[in-house]
N, CA, C and O atoms as CSV, one atom per row, in Angstrom:
chain,resi,resn,atom,element,x,y,z
A,1,MET,N,N,-52.754,-34.780,-9.332
A,1,MET,CA,C,-52.028,-33.563,-9.019
A,1,MET,C,C,-50.637,-33.945,-8.508
A,1,MET,O,O,-50.492,-34.799,-7.634
A,2,ARG,N,N,-49.625,-33.293,-9.072
A,2,ARG,CA,C,-48.251,-33.619,-8.730
A,2,ARG,C,C,-47.646,-32.471,-7.923
A,2,ARG,O,O,-47.854,-31.302,-8.246
A,3,PHE,N,N,-46.907,-32.805,-6.886
A,3,PHE,CA,C,-46.265,-31.794,-6.047
A,3,PHE,C,C,-44.806,-31.630,-6.467
A,3,PHE,O,O,-44.099,-32.609,-6.706
A,4,TYR,N,N,-44.374,-30.384,-6.551
A,4,TYR,CA,C,-42.997,-30.075,-6.935
A,4,TYR,C,C,-42.226,-29.490,-5.754
A,4,TYR,O,O,-41.377,-28.616,-5.926
A,5,LEU,N,N,-42.525,-29.970,-4.583
A,5,LEU,CA,C,-41.921,-29.437,-3.371
A,5,LEU,C,C,-40.403,-29.590,-3.384
A,5,LEU,O,O,-39.680,-28.645,-3.070
A,6,PHE,N,N,-39.921,-30.778,-3.747
A,6,PHE,CA,C,-38.479,-31.017,-3.706
A,6,PHE,C,C,-37.752,-30.278,-4.812
A,6,PHE,O,O,-36.613,-29.850,-4.625
A,7,GLU,N,N,-38.392,-30.123,-5.960
A,7,GLU,CA,C,-37.761,-29.384,-7.048
A,7,GLU,C,C,-37.652,-27.900,-6.709
A,7,GLU,O,O,-36.661,-27.262,-7.064
A,8,LEU,N,N,-38.644,-27.343,-6.035
A,8,LEU,CA,C,-38.593,-25.937,-5.636
A,8,LEU,C,C,-37.479,-25.697,-4.622
A,8,LEU,O,O,-36.787,-24.681,-4.681
A,9,GLN,N,N,-37.313,-26.621,-3.707
A,9,GLN,CA,C,-36.232,-26.473,-2.727
A,9,GLN,C,C,-34.874,-26.568,-3.406
A,9,GLN,O,O,-33.948,-25.848,-3.031
A,10,ALA,N,N,-34.738,-27.438,-4.395
A,10,ALA,CA,C,-33.472,-27.572,-5.113
A,10,ALA,C,C,-33.170,-26.281,-5.889
A,10,ALA,O,O,-32.028,-25.824,-5.907
A,11,ASP,N,N,-34.192,-25.695,-6.528
A,11,ASP,CA,C,-33.998,-24.445,-7.255
A,11,ASP,C,C,-33.585,-23.313,-6.311
A,11,ASP,O,O,-32.706,-22.516,-6.640
A,12,ALA,N,N,-34.206,-23.247,-5.164
A,12,ALA,CA,C,-33.852,-22.214,-4.184
A,12,ALA,C,C,-32.421,-22.414,-3.702
A,12,ALA,O,O,-31.688,-21.444,-3.506
A,13,HIS,N,N,-32.025,-23.662,-3.512
A,13,HIS,CA,C,-30.662,-23.955,-3.064
A,13,HIS,C,C,-29.657,-23.544,-4.141
A,13,HIS,O,O,-28.626,-22.950,-3.826
A,14,ILE,N,N,-29.941,-23.848,-5.381
A,14,ILE,CA,C,-29.040,-23.476,-6.481
A,14,ILE,C,C,-28.964,-21.960,-6.612
A,14,ILE,O,O,-27.882,-21.411,-6.817
A,15,ARG,N,N,-30.108,-21.277,-6.494
A,15,ARG,CA,C,-30.130,-19.826,-6.573
A,15,ARG,C,C,-29.267,-19.211,-5.465
A,15,ARG,O,O,-28.497,-18.282,-5.708
A,16,LYS,N,N,-29.406,-19.738,-4.255
A,16,LYS,CA,C,-28.616,-19.229,-3.128
A,16,LYS,C,C,-27.133,-19.528,-3.335
A,16,LYS,O,O,-26.282,-18.698,-3.015
A,17,SER,N,N,-26.826,-20.690,-3.862
A,17,SER,CA,C,-25.425,-21.040,-4.145
A,17,SER,C,C,-24.826,-20.104,-5.175
A,17,SER,O,O,-23.660,-19.725,-5.062
A,18,ARG,N,N,-25.608,-19.724,-6.182
A,18,ARG,CA,C,-25.115,-18.771,-7.184
A,18,ARG,C,C,-24.863,-17.402,-6.571
A,18,ARG,O,O,-23.905,-16.725,-6.944
A,19,GLU,N,N,-25.707,-16.986,-5.638
A,19,GLU,CA,C,-25.484,-15.726,-4.934
A,19,GLU,C,C,-24.177,-15.774,-4.151
A,19,GLU,O,O,-23.403,-14.817,-4.160
A,20,TYR,N,N,-23.937,-16.902,-3.470
A,20,TYR,CA,C,-22.682,-17.055,-2.726
A,20,TYR,C,C,-21.484,-17.034,-3.668
A,20,TYR,O,O,-20.448,-16.452,-3.346
A,21,LEU,N,N,-21.624,-17.666,-4.830
A,21,LEU,CA,C,-20.537,-17.696,-5.795
A,21,LEU,C,C,-20.219,-16.294,-6.307
A,21,LEU,O,O,-19.052,-15.913,-6.406
A,22,GLU,N,N,-21.264,-15.525,-6.633
A,22,GLU,CA,C,-21.052,-14.161,-7.105
A,22,GLU,C,C,-20.408,-13.301,-6.022
A,22,GLU,O,O,-19.519,-12.499,-6.311
A,23,GLU,N,N,-20.848,-13.464,-4.788
A,23,GLU,CA,C,-20.260,-12.717,-3.677
A,23,GLU,C,C,-18.783,-13.074,-3.508
A,23,GLU,O,O,-17.952,-12.204,-3.247
A,24,ALA,N,N,-18.466,-14.356,-3.660
A,24,ALA,CA,C,-17.067,-14.785,-3.537
A,24,ALA,C,C,-16.210,-14.178,-4.641
A,24,ALA,O,O,-15.072,-13.781,-4.389
A,25,HIS,N,N,-16.742,-14.100,-5.863
A,25,HIS,CA,C,-16.000,-13.467,-6.960
A,25,HIS,C,C,-15.747,-11.987,-6.669
A,25,HIS,O,O,-14.647,-11.486,-6.900
A,26,LEU,N,N,-16.757,-11.296,-6.167
A,26,LEU,CA,C,-16.590,-9.877,-5.843
A,26,LEU,C,C,-15.557,-9.671,-4.740
A,26,LEU,O,O,-14.730,-8.764,-4.828
A,27,LYS,N,N,-15.597,-10.500,-3.711
A,27,LYS,CA,C,-14.627,-10.384,-2.613
A,27,LYS,C,C,-13.212,-10.645,-3.109
A,27,LYS,O,O,-12.263,-9.999,-2.664
A,28,ARG,N,N,-13.069,-11.607,-4.042
A,28,ARG,CA,C,-11.746,-11.900,-4.589
A,28,ARG,C,C,-11.200,-10.674,-5.309
A,28,ARG,O,O,-10.032,-10.328,-5.137
A,29,VAL,N,N,-12.031,-10.010,-6.117
A,29,VAL,CA,C,-11.590,-8.814,-6.837
A,29,VAL,C,C,-11.219,-7.699,-5.858
A,29,VAL,O,O,-10.216,-7.010,-6.046
A,30,GLU,N,N,-12.028,-7.525,-4.819
A,30,GLU,CA,C,-11.723,-6.505,-3.809
A,30,GLU,C,C,-10.390,-6.782,-3.129
A,30,GLU,O,O,-9.596,-5.865,-2.917
A,31,HIS,N,N,-10.142,-8.043,-2.787
A,31,HIS,CA,C,-8.889,-8.380,-2.111
A,31,HIS,C,C,-7.689,-8.272,-3.056
A,31,HIS,O,O,-6.596,-7.912,-2.621
A,32,GLU,N,N,-7.877,-8.575,-4.323
A,32,GLU,CA,C,-6.783,-8.397,-5.275
A,32,GLU,C,C,-6.425,-6.917,-5.415
A,32,GLU,O,O,-5.250,-6.561,-5.499
A,33,ALA,N,N,-7.438,-6.066,-5.440
A,33,ALA,CA,C,-7.189,-4.626,-5.523
A,33,ALA,C,C,-6.463,-4.140,-4.268
A,33,ALA,O,O,-5.540,-3.330,-4.354
A,34,ALA,N,N,-6.882,-4.633,-3.109
A,34,ALA,CA,C,-6.218,-4.253,-1.853
A,34,ALA,C,C,-4.772,-4.741,-1.845
A,34,ALA,O,O,-3.879,-4.039,-1.370
A,35,ALA,N,N,-4.542,-5.941,-2.371
A,35,ALA,CA,C,-3.180,-6.481,-2.419
A,35,ALA,C,C,-2.290,-5.624,-3.317
A,35,ALA,O,O,-1.133,-5.370,-2.982
A,36,GLU,N,N,-2.822,-5.177,-4.458
A,36,GLU,CA,C,-2.050,-4.298,-5.338
A,36,GLU,C,C,-1.719,-2.988,-4.629
A,36,GLU,O,O,-0.611,-2.467,-4.757
A,37,HIS,N,N,-2.675,-2.466,-3.890
A,37,HIS,CA,C,-2.454,-1.223,-3.147
A,37,HIS,C,C,-1.354,-1.407,-2.104
A,37,HIS,O,O,-0.468,-0.563,-1.970
A,38,HIS,N,N,-1.418,-2.510,-1.372
A,38,HIS,CA,C,-0.409,-2.755,-0.341
A,38,HIS,C,C,0.962,-3.007,-0.955
A,38,HIS,O,O,1.977,-2.616,-0.378
A,39,GLN,N,N,1.006,-3.650,-2.109
A,39,GLN,CA,C,2.291,-3.858,-2.780
A,39,GLN,C,C,2.893,-2.516,-3.192
A,39,GLN,O,O,4.098,-2.304,-3.060
A,40,ALA,N,N,2.051,-1.612,-3.693
A,40,ALA,CA,C,2.536,-0.283,-4.080
A,40,ALA,C,C,3.061,0.470,-2.860
A,40,ALA,O,O,4.090,1.140,-2.938
A,41,LEU,N,N,2.353,0.362,-1.731
A,41,LEU,CA,C,2.826,1.015,-0.509
A,41,LEU,C,C,4.152,0.421,-0.050
A,41,LEU,O,O,5.049,1.149,0.375
A,42,SER,N,N,4.272,-0.886,-0.135
A,42,SER,CA,C,5.514,-1.545,0.260
A,42,SER,C,C,6.681,-1.057,-0.597
A,42,SER,O,O,7.764,-0.781,-0.080
A,43,THR,N,N,6.459,-0.953,-1.892
A,43,THR,CA,C,7.502,-0.456,-2.795
A,43,THR,C,C,7.869,0.982,-2.459
A,43,THR,O,O,9.046,1.342,-2.444
A,44,MET,N,N,6.858,1.803,-2.191
A,44,MET,CA,C,7.111,3.199,-1.852
A,44,MET,C,C,7.958,3.310,-0.581
A,44,MET,O,O,8.909,4.090,-0.533
A,45,TYR,N,N,7.614,2.534,0.441
A,45,TYR,CA,C,8.369,2.599,1.691
A,45,TYR,C,C,9.775,2.033,1.534
A,45,TYR,O,O,10.701,2.508,2.190
A,46,THR,N,N,9.953,1.033,0.681
A,46,THR,CA,C,11.294,0.516,0.415
A,46,THR,C,C,12.169,1.605,-0.192
A,46,THR,O,O,13.325,1.772,0.196
A,47,GLN,N,N,11.609,2.344,-1.148
A,47,GLN,CA,C,12.357,3.439,-1.765
A,47,GLN,C,C,12.625,4.554,-0.758
A,47,GLN,O,O,13.697,5.157,-0.765
A,48,ARG,N,N,11.661,4.821,0.096
A,48,ARG,CA,C,11.838,5.869,1.113
A,48,ARG,C,C,12.944,5.489,2.093
A,48,ARG,O,O,13.771,6.324,2.459
A,49,ILE,N,N,12.954,4.235,2.511
A,49,ILE,CA,C,13.997,3.766,3.431
A,49,ILE,C,C,15.368,3.924,2.791
A,49,ILE,O,O,16.304,4.405,3.431
A,50,ALA,N,N,15.490,3.520,1.527
A,50,ALA,CA,C,16.777,3.632,0.836
A,50,ALA,C,C,17.223,5.083,0.743
A,50,ALA,O,O,18.402,5.385,0.930
A,51,ARG,N,N,16.280,5.992,0.452
A,51,ARG,CA,C,16.619,7.409,0.350
A,51,ARG,C,C,17.059,7.977,1.689
A,51,ARG,O,O,18.045,8.711,1.757
A,52,ILE,N,N,16.341,7.645,2.753
A,52,ILE,CA,C,16.685,8.163,4.082
A,52,ILE,C,C,18.024,7.606,4.545
A,52,ILE,O,O,18.837,8.330,5.119
A,53,GLU,N,N,18.256,6.303,4.293
A,53,GLU,CA,C,19.542,5.715,4.667
A,53,GLU,C,C,20.688,6.374,3.908
A,53,GLU,O,O,21.755,6.602,4.478
A,54,ALA,N,N,20.478,6.683,2.623
A,54,ALA,CA,C,21.523,7.354,1.839
A,54,ALA,C,C,21.794,8.748,2.396
A,54,ALA,O,O,22.944,9.181,2.471
A,55,GLU,N,N,20.732,9.447,2.786
A,55,GLU,CA,C,20.912,10.779,3.370
A,55,GLU,C,C,21.681,10.701,4.682
A,55,GLU,O,O,22.523,11.554,4.961
A,56,ILE,N,N,21.394,9.685,5.485
A,56,ILE,CA,C,22.101,9.518,6.761
A,56,ILE,C,C,23.571,9.195,6.503
A,56,ILE,O,O,24.460,9.752,7.147
A,57,ARG,N,N,23.822,8.277,5.540
A,57,ARG,CA,C,25.214,7.935,5.219
A,57,ARG,C,C,25.963,9.163,4.714
A,57,ARG,O,O,27.117,9.383,5.081
A,58,GLU,N,N,25.310,9.963,3.876
A,58,GLU,CA,C,25.952,11.160,3.354
A,58,GLU,C,C,26.248,12.140,4.483
A,58,GLU,O,O,27.333,12.721,4.530
A,59,ALA,N,N,25.298,12.327,5.388
A,59,ALA,CA,C,25.495,13.269,6.494
A,59,ALA,C,C,26.591,12.791,7.434
A,59,ALA,O,O,27.407,13.599,7.878
A,60,THR,N,N,26.632,11.515,7.747
A,60,THR,CA,C,27.674,11.005,8.648
A,60,THR,C,C,29.024,10.988,7.955
A,60,THR,O,O,30.051,11.141,8.617
A,61,GLY,N,N,29.051,10.806,6.644
A,61,GLY,CA,C,30.319,10.837,5.899
A,61,GLY,C,C,30.904,12.232,5.870
A,61,GLY,O,O,32.121,12.394,5.965
A,62,LEU,N,N,30.065,13.236,5.741
A,62,LEU,CA,C,30.550,14.619,5.727
A,62,LEU,C,C,31.027,15.040,7.108
A,62,LEU,O,O,31.969,15.825,7.225
A,63,ARG,N,N,30.392,14.531,8.147
A,63,ARG,CA,C,30.778,14.899,9.508
A,63,ARG,C,C,32.034,14.169,9.977
A,63,ARG,O,O,32.661,14.572,10.957
A,64,SER,N,N,32.400,13.099,9.278
A,64,SER,CA,C,33.559,12.332,9.739
A,64,SER,C,C,34.872,13.062,9.484
A,64,SER,O,O,35.927,12.628,9.947
A,65,GLY,N,N,34.811,14.174,8.747
A,65,GLY,CA,C,36.007,14.994,8.589
A,65,GLY,C,C,36.704,14.817,7.264
A,65,GLY,O,O,37.634,15.567,6.965
A,66,ASN,N,N,36.298,13.858,6.457
A,66,ASN,CA,C,37.010,13.679,5.194
A,66,ASN,C,C,36.500,14.637,4.121
A,66,ASN,O,O,37.147,14.806,3.087
A,67,GLY,N,N,35.337,15.273,4.357
A,67,GLY,CA,C,34.839,16.269,3.425
A,67,GLY,C,C,34.216,15.699,2.169
A,67,GLY,O,O,33.699,16.447,1.339
A,68,GLN,N,N,34.255,14.416,2.023
A,68,GLN,CA,C,33.680,13.776,0.848
A,68,GLN,C,C,32.474,12.934,1.265
A,68,GLN,O,O,32.527,12.248,2.285
A,69,PRO,N,N,31.383,12.979,0.484
A,69,PRO,CA,C,30.247,12.116,0.807
A,69,PRO,C,C,30.598,10.654,0.576
A,69,PRO,O,O,31.506,10.338,-0.194
A,70,VAL,N,N,29.891,9.788,1.230
A,70,VAL,CA,C,30.108,8.350,1.061
A,70,VAL,C,C,29.820,7.984,-0.387
A,70,VAL,O,O,28.912,8.547,-0.998
A,71,GLU,N,N,30.597,7.031,-0.951
A,71,GLU,CA,C,30.483,6.674,-2.363
A,71,GLU,C,C,29.077,6.219,-2.738
A,71,GLU,O,O,28.591,6.552,-3.819
A,72,ASP,N,N,28.414,5.458,-1.857
A,72,ASP,CA,C,27.067,4.968,-2.159
A,72,ASP,C,C,26.103,6.121,-2.366
A,72,ASP,O,O,25.286,6.100,-3.287
A,73,ALA,N,N,26.196,7.120,-1.515
A,73,ALA,CA,C,25.300,8.263,-1.621
A,73,ALA,C,C,25.641,9.092,-2.854
A,73,ALA,O,O,24.746,9.663,-3.478
A,74,ALA,N,N,26.920,9.167,-3.215
A,74,ALA,CA,C,27.327,9.967,-4.365
A,74,ALA,C,C,26.874,9.328,-5.671
A,74,ALA,O,O,26.638,10.034,-6.651
A,75,SER,N,N,26.750,8.017,-5.700
A,75,SER,CA,C,26.360,7.345,-6.938
A,75,SER,C,C,24.865,7.436,-7.207
A,75,SER,O,O,24.426,7.174,-8.327
A,76,GLU,N,N,24.081,7.802,-6.207
A,76,GLU,CA,C,22.641,7.924,-6.397
A,76,GLU,C,C,22.315,9.246,-7.068
A,76,GLU,O,O,23.040,10.225,-6.891
A,77,PRO,N,N,21.224,9.289,-7.842
A,77,PRO,CA,C,20.852,10.562,-8.482
A,77,PRO,C,C,20.489,11.616,-7.447
A,77,PRO,O,O,20.011,11.308,-6.355
A,78,LEU,N,N,20.728,12.862,-7.820
A,78,LEU,CA,C,20.446,13.975,-6.914
A,78,LEU,C,C,18.950,14.092,-6.707
A,78,LEU,O,O,18.191,14.163,-7.673
A,79,ARG,N,N,18.526,14.113,-5.469
A,79,ARG,CA,C,17.114,14.247,-5.140
A,79,ARG,C,C,16.944,15.445,-4.227
A,79,ARG,O,O,17.799,15.735,-3.389
A,80,LEU,N,N,15.846,16.126,-4.399
A,80,LEU,CA,C,15.539,17.207,-3.479
A,80,LEU,C,C,15.144,16.596,-2.150
A,80,LEU,O,O,14.359,15.649,-2.110
A,81,LYS,N,N,15.673,17.120,-1.080
A,81,LYS,CA,C,15.368,16.590,0.242
A,81,LYS,C,C,14.083,17.228,0.741
A,81,LYS,O,O,13.937,18.450,0.764
A,82,SER,N,N,13.157,16.367,1.140
A,82,SER,CA,C,11.896,16.884,1.672
A,82,SER,C,C,11.900,16.718,3.181
A,82,SER,O,O,12.635,15.894,3.726
A,83,ASP,N,N,11.088,17.493,3.834
A,83,ASP,CA,C,10.965,17.362,5.282
A,83,ASP,C,C,10.308,16.033,5.610
A,83,ASP,O,O,9.394,15.596,4.911
A,84,SER,N,N,10.769,15.396,6.661
A,84,SER,CA,C,10.170,14.137,7.074
A,84,SER,C,C,8.792,14.357,7.672
A,84,SER,O,O,7.911,13.505,7.556
A,85,VAL,N,N,8.611,15.510,8.314
A,85,VAL,CA,C,7.338,15.817,8.946
A,85,VAL,C,C,6.749,17.037,8.261
A,85,VAL,O,O,7.406,18.068,8.117
A,86,VAL,N,N,5.500,16.902,7.842
A,86,VAL,CA,C,4.824,18.009,7.187
A,86,VAL,C,C,4.026,18.766,8.238
A,86,VAL,O,O,3.140,18.185,8.865
A,87,PRO,N,N,4.316,20.050,8.449
A,87,PRO,CA,C,3.566,20.805,9.459
A,87,PRO,C,C,2.181,21.180,8.935
A,87,PRO,O,O,2.046,21.729,7.841
A,88,TYR,N,N,1.185,20.884,9.710
A,88,TYR,CA,C,-0.185,21.261,9.384
A,88,TYR,C,C,-0.627,22.341,10.350
A,88,TYR,O,O,-0.230,22.332,11.515
A,89,PRO,N,N,-1.455,23.286,9.875
A,89,PRO,CA,C,-1.948,24.313,10.793
A,89,PRO,C,C,-2.819,23.683,11.863
A,89,PRO,O,O,-3.479,22.671,11.623
A,90,SER,N,N,-2.818,24.277,13.029
A,90,SER,CA,C,-3.619,23.726,14.126
A,90,SER,C,C,-5.091,23.926,13.837
A,90,SER,O,O,-5.467,24.769,13.023
A,91,ARG,N,N,-5.923,23.143,14.509
A,91,ARG,CA,C,-7.362,23.246,14.312
A,91,ARG,C,C,-7.902,24.589,14.808
A,91,ARG,O,O,-8.922,25.071,14.316
A,92,ALA,N,N,-7.226,25.179,15.766
A,92,ALA,CA,C,-7.678,26.452,16.323
A,92,ALA,C,C,-7.655,27.538,15.261
A,92,ALA,O,O,-8.475,28.456,15.297
A,93,SER,N,N,-6.727,27.447,14.316
A,93,SER,CA,C,-6.636,28.484,13.280
A,93,SER,C,C,-7.749,28.351,12.252
A,93,SER,O,O,-8.023,29.298,11.514
A,94,HIS,N,N,-8.401,27.178,12.192
A,94,HIS,CA,C,-9.511,26.984,11.259
A,94,HIS,C,C,-10.817,27.505,11.807
A,94,HIS,O,O,-11.754,27.742,11.044
A,95,ALA,N,N,-10.902,27.687,13.101
A,95,ALA,CA,C,-12.177,28.057,13.746
A,95,ALA,C,C,-12.570,29.476,13.472
A,95,ALA,O,O,-13.612,29.930,13.944
């Protein structure tokens, strides 16, 4: 009668290693998706900063008395100005 004790332990070790490998692949995909999301947010905020800075330059240029907007702001395409803060109804009105 032959014992396969060591072979069974090796198979269990390989099986567990494959589980770890699959988990690592899944985590990599999750982190890549999160990185893409954060890159998109970074791009969005970069554009928002540029828009707000242009609006500030335009407003300060008009107030300086020359009556003309700053050249940088004038060269940008016309954008509708949105409120920086969106008002939400209070929770009391939902009750």
